Z-matrix of the N, CA and C atoms (Angstrom, degrees):
N
C 1 1.474
C 2 1.534 1 109.94
N 3 1.294 2 116.60 1 132.30
C 4 1.487 3 119.17 2 -176.60
C 5 1.554 4 111.28 3 -80.33
N 6 1.277 5 115.19 4 156.84
C 7 1.414 6 125.56 5 -176.76
C 8 1.578 7 107.63 6 -72.51
N 9 1.354 8 118.64 7 130.58
C 10 1.367 9 119.16 8 178.83
C 11 1.630 10 111.03 9 -59.51
N 12 1.285 11 117.32 10 144.76
C 13 1.499 12 119.80 11 -179.87
C 14 1.470 13 112.19 12 -55.64
N 15 1.308 14 116.97 13 -36.97
C 16 1.509 15 117.42 14 -178.34
C 17 1.500 16 111.62 15 -66.32
N 18 1.284 17 117.45 16 -32.10
C 19 1.519 18 121.38 17 -178.17
C 20 1.624 19 105.34 18 -67.35
N 21 1.303 20 115.17 19 -42.76
C 22 1.480 21 116.74 20 -179.51
C 23 1.517 22 109.67 21 -65.48
N 24 1.324 23 118.79 22 -36.35
C 25 1.443 24 120.37 23 177.69
C 26 1.529 25 110.99 24 -67.86
N 27 1.345 26 118.86 25 -38.25
C 28 1.489 27 120.84 26 177.69
C 29 1.535 28 110.28 27 -63.75
N 30 1.331 29 119.87 28 -39.83
C 31 1.451 30 124.87 29 175.04
C 32 1.515 31 111.47 30 -61.53
N 33 1.303 32 114.42 31 -42.84
C 34 1.526 33 118.36 32 -177.46
C 35 1.557 34 108.65 33 -67.07
N 36 1.322 35 115.70 34 -42.26
C 37 1.474 36 117.84 35 176.91
C 38 1.513 37 110.91 36 -62.87
N 39 1.314 38 115.27 37 -42.31
C 40 1.437 39 118.82 38 178.87
C 41 1.514 40 116.00 39 -60.86
N 42 1.375 41 111.92 40 -40.09
C 43 1.535 42 116.30 41 175.26
C 44 1.520 43 110.45 42 -62.16
N 45 1.368 44 114.49 43 -39.60
C 46 1.480 45 116.22 44 -175.80
C 47 1.544 46 109.51 45 -70.91
N 48 1.419 47 116.57 46 -36.00
C 49 1.428 48 119.63 47 174.69
C 50 1.484 49 112.94 48 -60.75
N 51 1.347 50 116.79 49 -46.22
C 52 1.482 51 118.12 50 179.45
C 53 1.518 52 111.25 51 -62.87
N 54 1.325 53 117.83 52 -39.00
C 55 1.466 54 120.54 53 -178.70
C 56 1.514 55 111.07 54 -63.57
N 57 1.324 56 116.38 55 -43.39
C 58 1.486 57 120.54 56 176.89
C 59 1.479 58 113.36 57 -66.24
N 60 1.360 59 118.29 58 -38.90
C 61 1.514 60 122.03 59 178.69
C 62 1.544 61 108.78 60 -64.91
N 63 1.302 62 116.88 61 -45.13
C 64 1.461 63 121.10 62 -175.96
C 65 1.499 64 109.79 63 -70.08
N 66 1.311 65 119.20 64 -37.12
C 67 1.459 66 122.51 65 176.33
C 68 1.546 67 109.80 66 -59.11
N 69 1.268 68 117.11 67 -36.12
C 70 1.508 69 121.05 68 179.60
C 71 1.510 70 111.73 69 -81.54
N 72 1.345 71 114.99 70 -12.22
C 73 1.498 72 119.44 71 -179.40
C 74 1.530 73 112.08 72 73.95
N 75 1.344 74 116.16 73 26.55
C 76 1.466 75 122.23 74 -176.01
C 77 1.511 76 109.50 75 -95.47
N 78 1.338 77 113.50 76 150.79
C 79 1.463 78 117.85 77 175.89
C 80 1.518 79 109.66 78 -86.17
N 81 1.327 80 116.22 79 167.25
C 82 1.506 81 119.43 80 177.02
C 83 1.497 82 107.43 81 -66.08
N 84 1.360 83 121.54 82 -32.58
C 85 1.398 84 124.38 83 -177.93
C 86 1.572 85 111.24 84 -63.71
N 87 1.366 86 112.64 85 -44.24
C 88 1.451 87 115.92 86 179.14
C 89 1.446 88 114.80 87 -65.30
N 90 1.359 89 115.84 88 -38.69
C 91 1.478 90 122.15 89 177.98
C 92 1.532 91 110.22 90 -68.02
N 93 1.320 92 116.41 91 -38.15
C 94 1.457 93 122.99 92 177.87
C 95 1.522 94 110.45 93 -61.49
N 96 1.289 95 117.17 94 -38.32
C 97 1.476 96 121.43 95 -178.94
C 98 1.523 97 109.85 96 -63.22
N 99 1.304 98 113.89 97 -35.60
C 100 1.500 99 117.19 98 -177.11
C 101 1.521 100 111.83 99 -63.64
N 102 1.325 101 118.60 100 -29.00
C 103 1.438 102 120.51 101 -179.35
C 104 1.551 103 112.34 102 -121.78
N 105 1.360 104 113.55 103 18.56
C 106 1.466 105 120.70 104 173.75
C 107 1.539 106 114.60 105 56.65
N 108 1.338 107 113.89 106 46.42
C 109 1.461 108 119.23 107 171.59
C 110 1.564 109 107.84 108 -129.94
N 111 1.303 110 117.72 109 166.86
C 112 1.414 111 122.62 110 -179.01
C 113 1.549 112 109.58 111 -77.86
N 114 1.340 113 116.03 112 165.18
C 115 1.439 114 117.20 113 176.78
C 116 1.535 115 112.38 114 -67.03
N 117 1.409 116 113.52 115 -25.19
C 118 1.436 117 117.66 116 178.17
C 119 1.556 118 110.25 117 -66.74
N 120 1.287 119 116.26 118 -35.70
C 121 1.474 120 122.06 119 -178.63
C 122 1.551 121 106.11 120 -71.56
N 123 1.289 122 121.44 121 -38.07
C 124 1.444 123 126.00 122 178.63
C 125 1.566 124 106.02 123 -61.67
N 126 1.313 125 116.56 124 -44.33
C 127 1.446 126 120.35 125 177.92
C 128 1.475 127 112.58 126 -61.53
N 129 1.334 128 119.21 127 -37.12
C 130 1.457 129 123.41 128 179.03
C 131 1.576 130 110.43 129 -69.66
N 132 1.375 131 114.95 130 -36.82
C 133 1.428 132 120.78 131 175.42
C 134 1.528 133 109.80 132 -62.32
N 135 1.347 134 116.59 133 -46.98
C 136 1.429 135 120.70 134 -175.69
C 137 1.508 136 111.49 135 -66.75
N 138 1.313 137 119.54 136 -30.04
C 139 1.429 138 123.68 137 178.20
C 140 1.559 139 111.68 138 -82.92
N 141 1.336 140 116.66 139 -7.97
C 142 1.468 141 119.58 140 -177.40
C 143 1.517 142 111.53 141 76.37
N 144 1.325 143 119.34 142 16.22
C 145 1.458 144 121.51 143 -179.81
C 146 1.533 145 111.14 144 -79.08
N 147 1.346 146 119.12 145 -31.32
C 148 1.410 147 123.34 146 178.40
C 149 1.536 148 110.87 147 -125.50
N 150 1.319 149 114.58 148 146.85
C 151 1.547 150 116.70 149 178.51
C 152 1.517 151 110.65 150 -77.52
N 153 1.297 152 110.65 151 148.97
C 154 1.459 153 120.33 152 175.22
C 155 1.533 154 107.08 153 -94.90
N 156 1.299 155 119.45 154 125.10
C 157 1.466 156 118.08 155 -178.96
C 158 1.535 157 108.35 156 -69.09
N 159 1.310 158 115.44 157 163.84
C 160 1.505 159 120.84 158 178.38
C 161 1.460 160 110.65 159 -60.05
N 162 1.368 161 118.35 160 -40.75
C 163 1.459 162 120.59 161 -179.25
C 164 1.522 163 109.63 162 -65.48
N 165 1.315 164 115.55 163 -43.73
C 166 1.501 165 118.05 164 179.90
C 167 1.542 166 112.43 165 -65.68
N 168 1.347 167 115.83 166 -36.20
C 169 1.473 168 117.87 167 178.24
C 170 1.517 169 110.75 168 -67.52
N 171 1.305 170 116.64 169 -39.39
C 172 1.498 171 122.42 170 176.92
C 173 1.520 172 108.61 171 -60.97
N 174 1.339 173 118.47 172 -46.22
C 175 1.470 174 121.27 173 -176.73
C 176 1.581 175 107.89 174 -66.78
N 177 1.319 176 117.78 175 -45.06
C 178 1.377 177 121.81 176 178.76
C 179 1.568 178 114.11 177 -59.27
N 180 1.362 179 113.32 178 -42.01
C 181 1.482 180 115.98 179 175.50
C 182 1.512 181 113.15 180 -61.80
N 183 1.299 182 117.14 181 -44.04
C 184 1.442 183 120.76 182 176.82
C 185 1.553 184 111.98 183 -62.16
N 186 1.323 185 116.76 184 -46.99
C 187 1.433 186 122.02 185 178.42
C 188 1.514 187 113.49 186 -61.70
N 189 1.323 188 116.65 187 -37.31
C 190 1.459 189 121.02 188 178.47
C 191 1.500 190 115.60 189 -91.26
N 192 1.361 191 113.88 190 3.63
C 193 1.496 192 121.50 191 179.58
C 194 1.495 193 113.17 192 56.57
N 195 1.303 194 113.57 193 50.63
C 196 1.497 195 121.49 194 178.79
C 197 1.534 196 108.48 195 -132.53
N 198 1.313 197 117.05 196 147.07
C 199 1.457 198 118.76 197 171.93
C 200 1.527 199 107.56 198 -70.05
N 201 1.328 200 118.44 199 147.76
C 202 1.445 201 120.28 200 -179.74
C 203 1.609 202 110.05 201 -56.19
N 204 1.324 203 115.26 202 -32.28
C 205 1.516 204 116.96 203 -177.27
C 206 1.549 205 109.80 204 -65.43
N 207 1.327 206 116.54 205 -20.94
C 208 1.479 207 119.52 206 -176.98
C 209 1.584 208 109.71 207 -60.71
N 210 1.328 209 115.07 208 -32.56
C 211 1.468 210 118.13 209 -178.17
C 212 1.511 211 111.03 210 -69.51
N 213 1.317 212 119.97 211 -21.34
C 214 1.438 213 124.77 212 -178.75
C 215 1.562 214 113.24 213 -93.68
N 216 1.317 215 115.92 214 -17.87
C 217 1.454 216 118.20 215 -175.40
C 218 1.509 217 112.13 216 -56.82
N 219 1.251 218 116.96 217 136.60
C 220 1.398 219 123.07 218 177.59
C 221 1.534 220 113.00 219 87.91
N 222 1.284 221 118.25 220 -3.28
C 223 1.455 222 125.27 221 177.87
C 224 1.501 223 107.98 222 -76.10
N 225 1.262 224 118.04 223 118.11
C 226 1.438 225 123.45 224 -176.39
C 227 1.590 226 109.08 225 -125.65
N 228 1.312 227 118.50 226 104.69
C 229 1.420 228 118.48 227 176.37
C 230 1.520 229 107.91 228 -144.30
N 231 1.266 230 116.62 229 89.99
C 232 1.465 231 119.13 230 -177.66
C 233 1.507 232 113.63 231 -79.16
N 234 1.357 233 116.17 232 -13.37
C 235 1.445 234 119.96 233 178.61
C 236 1.549 235 113.93 234 -64.20
N 237 1.290 236 114.83 235 -33.79
C 238 1.476 237 115.43 236 -177.56
C 239 1.525 238 114.18 237 -99.13
N 240 1.329 239 117.01 238 3.84
C 241 1.450 240 121.91 239 177.40
C 242 1.547 241 115.42 240 72.74
N 243 1.323 242 118.18 241 14.23
C 244 1.395 243 120.60 242 176.71
C 245 1.485 244 111.98 243 -73.28
N 246 1.320 245 117.47 244 145.04
C 247 1.451 246 123.11 245 177.84
C 248 1.530 247 107.97 246 -89.33
N 249 1.362 248 116.66 247 132.60
C 250 1.433 249 118.96 248 178.36
C 251 1.531 250 106.08 249 -78.66
N 252 1.388 251 116.06 250 116.94
C 253 1.474 252 118.51 251 -176.07
C 254 1.556 253 112.51 252 -60.38
N 255 1.353 254 116.33 253 -23.48
C 256 1.464 255 115.65 254 -178.67
C 257 1.529 256 110.37 255 -66.95
N 258 1.340 257 118.12 256 -23.73
C 259 1.399 258 121.03 257 178.74
C 260 1.562 259 109.93 258 -76.98
N 261 1.361 260 114.34 259 -26.59
C 262 1.494 261 117.10 260 178.64
C 263 1.490 262 109.98 261 -84.94
N 264 1.317 263 118.79 262 -46.47
C 265 1.443 264 124.13 263 -177.29
C 266 1.532 265 109.83 264 -77.53
N 267 1.273 266 116.03 265 -38.90
C 268 1.464 267 118.77 266 -179.99
C 269 1.512 268 112.56 267 94.61
N 270 1.312 269 115.28 268 133.61
C 271 1.471 270 119.81 269 179.08
C 272 1.475 271 110.88 270 -62.39
N 273 1.366 272 117.01 271 -41.36
C 274 1.489 273 119.72 272 -177.75
C 275 1.523 274 112.51 273 -59.69
N 276 1.293 275 117.18 274 -40.46
C 277 1.467 276 120.60 275 -178.28
C 278 1.490 277 108.88 276 -68.06
N 279 1.332 278 117.73 277 -44.90
C 280 1.463 279 120.37 278 178.20
C 281 1.563 280 111.84 279 -61.86
N 282 1.370 281 115.85 280 -41.90
C 283 1.461 282 119.21 281 -179.33
C 284 1.533 283 109.97 282 -67.34
N 285 1.326 284 119.97 283 -36.76
C 286 1.453 285 123.77 284 175.46
C 287 1.501 286 110.02 285 -59.37
N 288 1.282 287 115.34 286 -49.56
C 289 1.513 288 123.43 287 -179.14
C 290 1.559 289 107.23 288 -56.11
N 291 1.319 290 116.81 289 -47.23
C 292 1.459 291 120.91 290 -175.51
C 293 1.564 292 108.99 291 -68.19
N 294 1.331 293 119.77 292 -44.66
C 295 1.409 294 122.12 293 -178.68
C 296 1.538 295 114.09 294 -65.73
N 297 1.334 296 115.78 295 -34.53
C 298 1.462 297 115.97 296 -177.45
C 299 1.469 298 113.12 297 -78.50
N 300 1.308 299 117.46 298 -10.04
C 301 1.498 300 121.60 299 -179.40
C 302 1.538 301 110.45 300 -107.17
N 303 1.272 302 116.90 301 -1.80
C 304 1.466 303 116.28 302 -176.64
C 305 1.489 304 114.76 303 -58.88
N 306 1.335 305 116.71 304 -48.18
C 307 1.413 306 121.05 305 -177.46
C 308 1.573 307 109.89 306 -62.16
N 309 1.270 308 115.55 307 -45.29
C 310 1.488 309 121.36 308 -179.19
C 311 1.573 310 108.91 309 -62.35
N 312 1.290 311 113.98 310 -43.80
C 313 1.421 312 120.50 311 -178.73
C 314 1.503 313 110.25 312 -63.22
N 315 1.312 314 121.02 313 -42.04
C 316 1.450 315 123.49 314 175.36
C 317 1.545 316 111.99 315 -59.87
N 318 1.329 317 113.77 316 -45.40
C 319 1.483 318 116.63 317 -178.67
C 320 1.539 319 110.98 318 -64.04
N 321 1.336 320 114.96 319 -44.53
C 322 1.480 321 119.21 320 177.09
C 323 1.547 322 113.40 321 -60.66
N 324 1.308 323 114.25 322 -41.34
C 325 1.460 324 120.92 323 178.15
C 326 1.480 325 110.82 324 -59.55
N 327 1.370 326 117.50 325 -44.96
C 328 1.450 327 124.25 326 -178.01
C 329 1.547 328 107.85 327 -62.66
N 330 1.331 329 117.14 328 -43.50
C 331 1.490 330 119.28 329 -178.19
C 332 1.538 331 110.00 330 -68.08
N 333 1.398 332 115.57 331 -45.10
C 334 1.458 333 119.10 332 -179.12
C 335 1.547 334 111.50 333 -63.31
N 336 1.247 335 116.84 334 -34.50
C 337 1.479 336 118.26 335 -178.99
C 338 1.495 337 115.30 336 -66.37
N 339 1.372 338 113.60 337 -24.22
C 340 1.491 339 120.18 338 179.38
C 341 1.521 340 111.73 339 -87.91
N 342 1.313 341 120.79 340 -10.86
C 343 1.421 342 126.44 341 -174.06
C 344 1.503 343 110.66 342 -87.14
N 345 1.330 344 116.09 343 147.98
C 346 1.470 345 121.02 344 170.74
C 347 1.592 346 109.40 345 -74.82
N 348 1.243 347 114.61 346 169.82
C 349 1.464 348 119.21 347 179.05
C 350 1.511 349 110.15 348 -61.86
N 351 1.334 350 115.59 349 -42.81
C 352 1.514 351 121.28 350 -178.82
C 353 1.515 352 107.65 351 -64.62
N 354 1.294 353 118.70 352 -40.40
C 355 1.466 354 120.75 353 -178.95
C 356 1.532 355 109.41 354 -65.49
N 357 1.333 356 117.10 355 -41.33
C 358 1.501 357 121.32 356 177.66
C 359 1.535 358 109.12 357 -61.25
N 360 1.347 359 118.75 358 -44.26
C 361 1.427 360 122.56 359 178.33
C 362 1.532 361 113.56 360 -58.96
N 363 1.389 362 111.45 361 -45.86
C 364 1.471 363 118.08 362 178.14
C 365 1.486 364 109.81 363 -61.03
N 366 1.284 365 119.96 364 -44.50
C 367 1.458 366 124.19 365 179.29
C 368 1.507 367 109.63 366 -59.98
N 369 1.340 368 115.13 367 -47.26
C 370 1.493 369 117.67 368 -179.34
C 371 1.538 370 112.20 369 -61.41
N 372 1.380 371 115.74 370 -38.47
C 373 1.463 372 119.77 371 174.11
C 374 1.482 373 113.73 372 -64.07
N 375 1.335 374 116.07 373 -39.64
C 376 1.490 375 117.72 374 175.58
C 377 1.468 376 112.29 375 -64.83
N 378 1.300 377 118.52 376 -45.92
C 379 1.494 378 122.11 377 178.95
C 380 1.541 379 113.32 378 -61.09
N 381 1.284 380 113.81 379 -40.32
C 382 1.507 381 118.20 380 175.43
C 383 1.538 382 111.51 381 -62.99
N 384 1.278 383 117.79 382 -29.87
C 385 1.486 384 121.98 383 -176.14
C 386 1.562 385 109.77 384 -75.66
N 387 1.357 386 114.82 385 -20.83
C 388 1.472 387 118.74 386 178.51
C 389 1.501 388 110.98 387 -71.76
């Protein structure tokens, strides 16, 4: 029996999530705190075992400084008729977004890495209040 197209998409998104997290040098625990899930749940997301909700994907994209469409780039599945968002958004636009936020991402990552868990939670609460 073949794998359902949605399962392949979940694995693809999970691989992209893992790549972005590792690029930042962040732990699964730190990433889980951003969306209020355990590191075990982040692991399941990265393996494609569990679906990431639209809200969680949106929050992850913001936290990782990526457009939501970045998680779909490279996904090719013509059997299910899905449109590859990278063809709609364009690789160049996504690359520009990523490059223009690299310096800011590095600065934020440096600050976050020096903060305690409680300080990160307080910062997240403050940012959400804005």
